[in-house]
C-alpha positions in Angstrom: -30.0 -15.4 -0.7 -27.4 -15.5 2.1 -25.3 -12.4 1.6 -23.1 -13.4 4.8 -22.3 -17.1 3.7 -18.8 -17.7 4.7 -16.4 -20.3 2.7 -14.8 -22.1 4.9 -11.2 -22.2 5.6 -10.8 -25.8 4.7 -12.4 -25.1 1.2 -10.1 -22.5 0.7 -7.1 -24.2 1.1 -8.5 -27.2 -1.0 -9.0 -24.8 -3.8 -5.2 -24.0 -3.8 -5.0 -27.3 -5.3 -7.1 -27.1 -8.3 -5.4 -27.9 -11.5 -5.5 -24.8 -13.8 -5.8 -22.6 -10.6 -2.5 -23.5 -8.9 0.1 -21.0 -8.0 4.1 -21.9 -8.1 5.5 -21.9 -4.8 8.9 -20.3 -4.8 9.1 -18.0 -2.1 11.1 -17.8 1.0 10.9 -16.0 4.3 13.8 -13.6 2.8 12.0 -13.2 -0.1 9.0 -12.2 1.7 10.7 -9.8 3.9 12.2 -8.1 0.7 9.4 -7.8 -1.0 7.8 -6.1 2.3 10.8 -3.7 2.1 10.5 -3.0 -1.5 7.3 -1.8 -1.5 7.2 0.4 1.8 10.6 1.9 1.0 9.5 4.4 -1.4 7.3 7.3 -1.7 7.2 7.5 1.9 10.8 8.4 2.0 11.6 9.8 -1.2 8.8 12.3 -1.7 6.1 12.2 1.5 9.1 13.3 4.1 9.2 16.8 3.0 5.5 17.5 2.1 4.4 16.5 5.2 6.9 18.0 7.7 6.6 21.5 5.5 2.7 21.6 5.5 1.6 19.6 8.9 4.1 18.6 11.6 7.4 20.6 10.9 10.4 19.0 12.7 8.0 16.2 14.5 7.4 14.7 11.3 9.4 11.7 12.6 6.4 11.0 15.2 4.0 10.9 12.1 5.7 8.2 10.9 6.0 6.2 14.1 2.4 6.7 15.1 1.4 5.3 12.1 3.7 2.4 11.8 2.2 1.5 15.2 -1.3 1.6 13.8 0.4 -0.7 10.9 2.3 -3.1 13.6 -1.4 -3.8 15.3 -2.8 -4.8 12.3 0.3 -6.5 11.0 -0.3 -9.0 14.0 -3.8 -9.9 13.2 -2.6 -10.2 9.5 -0.1 -12.6 10.8 -2.6 -14.9 12.5 -4.7 -14.7 9.6 -2.1 -15.2 6.9 -0.6 -18.5 8.5 -4.0 -19.6 9.4 -5.3 -19.4 5.7 -2.3 -19.6 3.2 -4.6 -18.4 0.5 -4.0 -15.7 -2.4 -6.4 -12.7 -1.4 -5.4 -11.3 1.8 -7.6 -9.1 3.6 -10.5 -10.6 1.0 -10.0 -14.1 1.4 -9.7 -13.5 5.6 -13.2 -11.6 5.2 -14.8 -14.3 3.4 -14.1 -17.2 5.9 -15.3 -15.0 9.1 -17.4 -12.1 8.1 -19.2 -13.6 5.0 -19.6 -13.1 0.9 -20.8 -9.7 0.8 -18.2 -8.2 3.4 -15.7 -9.9 1.6 -16.6 -8.8 -1.6 -16.6 -5.0 -0.5 -12.9 -5.5 1.0 -11.8 -7.4 -2.2 -13.7 -4.4 -4.4 -11.6 -2.0 -2.2 -8.2 -3.5 -2.1 -8.7 -3.4 -6.3 -9.0 0.4 -5.4 -6.2 0.5 -3.1 -3.4 -1.4 -5.0 -4.4 0.1 -8.6 -4.3 3.7 -7.5 -1.2 2.7 -5.4 0.4 1.5 -8.4 -0.3 4.8 -10.2 0.2 7.3 -8.0 3.9 5.7 -7.5 4.4 5.7 -11.2 3.6 9.0 -11.6 6.5 9.9 -9.0 8.8 7.6 -10.3 8.5 9.6 -13.6 9.2 13.0 -11.9 12.5 11.3 -10.5 13.3 9.8 -13.6 12.8 13.3 -15.7 14.9 15.0 -12.9 17.5 12.4 -13.6 17.7 13.0 -17.2 17.9 16.9 -16.9 20.9 16.2 -14.6 22.6 14.0 -17.8 21.6 17.1 -20.3 18.7 15.3 -21.8 15.4 17.4 -21.2 12.1 15.5 -22.0 9.1 17.9 -23.3 6.6 18.3 -20.7 3.7 17.1 -23.2 5.4 13.4 -22.6 5.7 14.2 -18.4 2.5 15.7 -17.6 -1.3 14.3 -17.8 -3.5 16.4 -19.8 -4.2 19.8 -18.4 -1.1 19.6 -16.1 2.1 22.1 -16.9 1.4 21.6 -20.6 0.9 17.8 -20.8 -0.6 15.5 -22.9 0.5 12.0 -21.6 3.1 10.8 -19.0 4.7 8.4 -21.1 7.4 7.5 -18.5 4.8 6.4 -15.9 3.0 4.1 -18.7 6.2 2.8 -20.1 7.3 1.7 -16.4 3.8 0.1 -15.6 4.0 -2.1 -18.7 7.6 -3.3 -18.2 6.7 -4.5 -14.6 3.2 -6.0 -15.8 5.9 -8.3 -18.2 7.8 -8.9 -15.9 5.0 -10.3 -13.1 3.5 -12.2 -16.4 7.4 -13.7 -16.9 6.9 -15.4 -13.3 6.7 -14.6 -9.4 10.5 -15.9 -8.8 12.0 -13.4 -11.5 9.9 -10.8 -10.2 11.5 -11.8 -6.8 14.9 -11.6 -7.6 14.5 -8.1 -9.6 12.5 -6.7 -6.4 15.5 -7.9 -4.3 18.2 -6.2 -6.4 16.5 -3.2 -6.4 15.8 -3.1 -2.8 19.5 -3.4 -2.2 20.2 -0.1 -4.4 17.5 1.9 -2.4 18.0 0.8 1.2 22.0 1.3 0.3 20.5 4.9 -0.6 18.4 5.3 2.3 21.4 4.5 4.6 23.7 6.7 2.9 21.1 9.3 3.8 20.9 8.8 7.4 24.9 8.4 7.6 26.0 11.0 5.4 23.2 13.2 6.7 24.3 13.0 9.9 27.1 15.5 9.3 25.0 18.5 7.9 22.6 18.2 11.0 21.9 21.6 13.0 20.5 21.8 16.1 18.2 24.9 15.1 16.6 23.3 12.7 15.2 21.0 15.2 13.4 24.3 17.6 10.9 24.0 18.1 10.4 20.1 17.7 6.7 21.0 17.8 5.8 24.2 15.8 2.8 26.0 17.6 -0.3 25.6 15.9 -1.5 27.8 12.6 -4.6 28.2 11.0 -4.8 26.8 7.7 -7.3 28.5 5.9 -6.8 26.9 2.6 -8.1 23.6 4.1 -11.5 24.1 4.6 -14.9 22.6 3.5 -14.9 18.8 2.0 -11.0 19.4 2.0 -10.9 19.3 5.9 -10.2 16.5 8.1 -13.3 14.5 8.9 -12.1 15.0 12.8 -12.1 18.7 12.3 -15.5 18.7 10.7 -17.1 16.4 13.2 -15.8 18.8 16.4 -15.8 21.9 14.2 -12.3 22.5 15.0 -10.8 24.9 12.5 -8.2 23.2 10.2 -4.4 23.7 11.2 -0.9 23.3 10.3 1.6 22.0 13.0 1.0 21.3 16.7 -0.6 17.7 18.0 -3.6 18.2 15.2 -1.0 18.7 12.4 1.1 15.8 13.6 -2.2 13.9 13.4 -3.2 15.0 10.4 0.5 14.0 8.8 -0.1 10.7 10.2 -3.3 10.3 7.6 -1.1 11.1 5.1 2.2 9.2 5.9 0.1 6.2 6.4 0.5 5.7 2.6 4.2 5.0 3.0 3.5 1.9 4.8 0.9 0.7 2.6 1.8 -2.5 1.0 3.3 -4.8 3.8 -0.1 -6.2 3.4 0.9 -7.5 -0.1 3.0 -9.9 1.8 -0.2 -11.7 2.3 -1.3 -11.8 -1.1 1.3 -13.7 -1.9 0.6 -16.7 0.7 0.0 -19.3 -2.0 3.7 -18.6 -3.5 5.1 -19.3 -0.2 7.2 -22.5 0.6 6.3 -22.7 3.9 3.5 -20.3 4.6 2.9 -21.0 8.7 6.0 -19.8 9.5 7.3 -17.7 6.3 4.4 -15.3 6.3 4.7 -14.0 9.9 8.4 -13.4 9.5 7.6 -11.6 6.1 4.7 -9.5 7.6 6.3 -8.6 10.4 9.8 -8.4 9.8 9.1 -5.7 7.3 7.1 -3.6 9.2 9.8 -3.5 11.9 12.7 -2.6 9.2 11.0 0.1 7.4 9.9 1.7 10.2 13.0 2.2 11.8 14.3 3.5 8.3 11.6 6.2 8.1 12.0 7.4 11.9 15.6 7.8 11.0 15.8 9.4 7.6 12.6 11.9 8.5 14.8 12.7 11.5 17.9 13.4 9.8 16.5 15.6 7.0 14.5 17.7 9.3 17.9 18.8 10.9 19.8 19.3 7.6 17.0 22.0 6.1 14.8 24.2 8.2 11.2 22.2 7.7 9.8 25.2 5.6 12.4 25.0 3.0 12.1 21.8 2.8 11.0 20.4 -0.8 8.0 18.8 -1.9 9.1 16.8 -5.0 12.6 15.3 -4.0 13.2 16.2 -0.3 15.9 13.9 0.4 17.8 14.9 -3.0 17.2 18.7 -1.9 18.5 19.0 1.0 21.9 17.5 0.4 21.9 20.1 -2.4 21.1 23.2 0.4 24.0 21.8 1.9 26.0 22.0 -1.1 26.4 18.5 -2.0 25.1 17.7 -5.1 26.7 14.3 -5.5 24.8 12.9 -3.0 21.4 14.7 -4.4 22.6 12.7 -7.9 23.0 9.1 -6.3 19.6 10.1 -4.3 17.8 10.5 -7.6 19.2 7.4 -9.0 18.2 5.2 -5.5 14.4 6.7 -6.1 14.4 5.9 -9.8 15.6 2.3 -9.1 13.5 2.1 -5.8 10.2 3.2 -7.0 10.3 0.5 -9.4 9.9 -2.4 -6.8 6.7 -0.6 -5.6 4.8 -0.7 -8.7 6.4 -4.3 -9.3 4.8 -5.2 -5.7 1.5 -3.3 -6.0 0.7 -4.7 -9.3 1.5 -8.4 -7.7 -0.6 -8.0 -4.8 -3.4 -6.5 -7.3 -3.4 -9.2 -9.8 -3.6 -12.0 -7.0 -6.9 -10.2 -5.5 -8.7 -10.6 -8.5 -7.7 -13.9 -9.0 -8.9 -15.1 -5.7 -12.1 -13.2 -6.3 -12.0 -14.7 -9.8 -11.2 -18.2 -8.4 -14.5 -18.2 -6.2 -16.9 -17.1 -8.9 -17.3 -13.5 -7.6 -15.5 -12.2 -10.9 -15.4 -13.4 -14.4 -13.6 -17.2 -14.6 -11.0 -16.1 -17.4 -9.3 -13.5 -14.9 -8.1 -16.7 -12.6 -6.6 -18.7 -15.9 -3.0 -19.7 -15.2 -0.3 -19.5 -17.6 0.7 -23.0 -18.5 4.6 -22.1 -18.6 4.9 -19.3 -16.4 1.9 -20.4 -13.4 0.9 -16.8 -13.1 -2.5 -15.6 -13.4 -1.6 -13.8 -16.7 -5.2 -12.3 -18.2 -5.7 -10.5 -14.6 -2.1 -9.0 -14.5 -2.1 -7.9 -18.2 -5.7 -6.5 -17.6 -4.9 -4.5 -14.6 -1.6 -3.0 -16.2 -3.3 -1.8 -18.9 -5.7 0.1 -16.4 -3.1 1.4 -14.0 -0.8 2.3 -17.0 -3.9 4.2 -18.3 -4.6 6.1 -14.6 -0.7 6.7 -14.6 -0.3 8.2 -17.8 -3.9 10.4 -18.0 -5.0 11.2 -15.0 -3.7 13.9 -12.6 -3.5 11.4 -9.1 -2.1 13.6 -6.5 -5.3 13.7 -4.3 -6.1 9.9 -5.0 -3.4 9.1 -2.3 -5.8 9.9 0.3 -8.3 7.7 -1.3 -5.8 4.8 -0.8 -5.0 5.4 2.4 -8.8 4.9 3.0 -9.4 2.1 1.6 -5.9 -0.1 3.1 -7.5 1.2 6.6 -10.8 -0.1 6.1 -9.2 -3.9 5.3 -7.0 -3.4 8.3 -9.8 -2.6 10.5 -12.1 -5.7 8.9 -8.9 -7.9 9.2 -8.5 -7.4 12.6 -12.5 -7.4 13.5 -12.0 -11.0 11.9 -9.2 -12.6 14.2 -11.7 -11.9 17.0 -14.8 -14.1 15.3 -12.5 -16.8 14.0 -11.6 -17.4 17.5 -14.6 -17.8 18.7 -16.1 -19.5 15.6 -13.1 -21.7 14.7 -11.1 -22.2 17.9 -10.2 -25.6 16.8 -7.9 -24.3 13.6 -4.4 -25.3 13.7 -2.6 -21.3 14.3 1.4 -21.5 13.3 1.0 -18.1 14.9 -1.3 -16.4 17.5 -1.7 -12.7 17.9 -0.7 -11.8 21.1 -3.2 -10.3 24.2 -6.3 -11.0 22.4 -9.1 -9.0 22.3 -7.0 -6.2 23.2 -4.6 -5.9 20.4 -6.9 -6.5 17.5 -9.1 -3.8 19.4 -6.8 -1.5 19.6 -5.8 -2.0 15.9 -9.5 -1.3 15.0 -9.5 1.8 17.3 -6.1 2.9 15.6 -7.5 2.4 12.4 -10.4 4.4 13.0 -8.2 7.4 14.6 -6.3 7.6 11.4 -9.7 7.4 9.3 -11.3 10.2 10.5 -8.1 12.5 10.1 -8.7 11.9 6.1 -10.3 15.0 4.5 -14.3 14.4 4.2 -14.3 14.6 0.1 -12.1 11.3 0.4 -15.1 9.6 2.5 -17.2 10.9 -0.3 -14.8 9.2 -2.7 -14.6 6.0 -1.0 -18.8 5.8 -0.6 -19.0 6.4 -4.4 -16.6 3.6 -5.2 -18.2 0.9 -2.4 -21.7 1.5 -3.9 -20.2 0.7 -7.3 -18.7 -2.5 -5.9 -22.2 -3.2 -4.7 -24.0 -2.7 -7.8 -21.8 -5.0 -9.8 -21.7 -7.7 -6.7 -25.8 -8.3 -6.8 -25.6 -7.8 -10.9 -22.9 -10.6 -11.0 -20.9 -12.2 -8.2 -23.9 -13.3 -6.1 -25.3 -15.4 -9.0 -22.0 -16.8 -10.1 -20.7 -17.6 -6.4 -19.0 -20.9 -6.3 -20.3 -21.2 -2.6 -23.5 -20.0 -3.4 -24.0 -22.6 -6.2 -22.7 -25.4 -4.3 -25.4 -24.5 -1.2 -27.9 -24.4 -3.6 -26.8 -27.9 -5.3 -26.3 -29.2 -1.9 -29.8 -28.1 -0.9 -31.6 -29.2 -4.7 -30.1 -32.5 -3.4 
């Protein structure tokens, strides 16, 4: 059986018009930009800024955000060409099916399931912490037993995280337009809070907090063995914090801040004019958020010495440190509201990948059933919402953010390679958006992704390979025998 059989672009587009598998085209270019901003402006700004400045990069954390954005921008240019040429749900999975073949497409789809499910769970847990902090400020104290997973600070189950996931899942079942309206309101709130941090924070910046901007490298004996970055293991470098190696290590972490811009591509079938709107949504959301991240991280590093920044709530705690708790409360509210949108859009992308894989026969067909009233893939949405709720409620997920990153980078890498392949194999396809400077941009994108990947810990690579092995078993046990492309080829051969 041919593991590299491809599904033609024409067939992928034709499948979107099948009765029972047709999604509603309700999203405009503005909706897509807002979706992108909604998912990107979240954990990176509200949590990671302080963690990576304190432990990895120092005041130069802004450089880590910028370098990570450059890698994402190179991939975004490749995504934009694919999304405008193959405007079909599934994002990198669908693109890979049209270029690299069925088994690579399955692997990338399986990878996206990991990325989006774990991403949603991690953000839900982060939201729960901000929610509890906000309640504490109001004099309402939730017991640790319902705030933490088993074995963590006396926890039994993270109830707020579970409740958030279930509410968001319900919204997604009701329809993508309702979800986009909720997201738009949330984005306005959190972008306003981010701008407040930038403008108000400038008044409390102290020049001495930027000195030295790139602190000298320090040995980090706590990072050893499988926890050390792959690059440092390969070259026998002693793990360090700060310096340029610290900045590079920080890139691999803050990359998590940008995951989700590719979710704009998963909504391709729900865009009104996908050939025009998808490139705008992808590139527009990334540019806006990269500028916000660079500005916020620079301001916060100037407000407080990088070694004193908070791991859990760096923005709010920086304002508390300069004696302005009122600003801190506003930031807590913005984080609580803002992270809702991140969970919503990650779950949206997750359900669309499931939907696309099911429609192709690689997963059971009932996962692609469309709700007759709401026009959404409701079964896959409910199932994945339940799984993510369990992950968020019962499993400590701090280490798994790195696993989300490696999955995202792998997807970016394959899409970049796919652009080169499709340019050669199907030069006749109409392309509303063309990646500039081909093959330079795709090659730089591949190299950039590989560079960030080798800065991830060795243990992350072990977990990633284990997940890929499980996916391969499922494909050979079910997917290859039920593939619609394979069954059609077999039928054609018999006839």
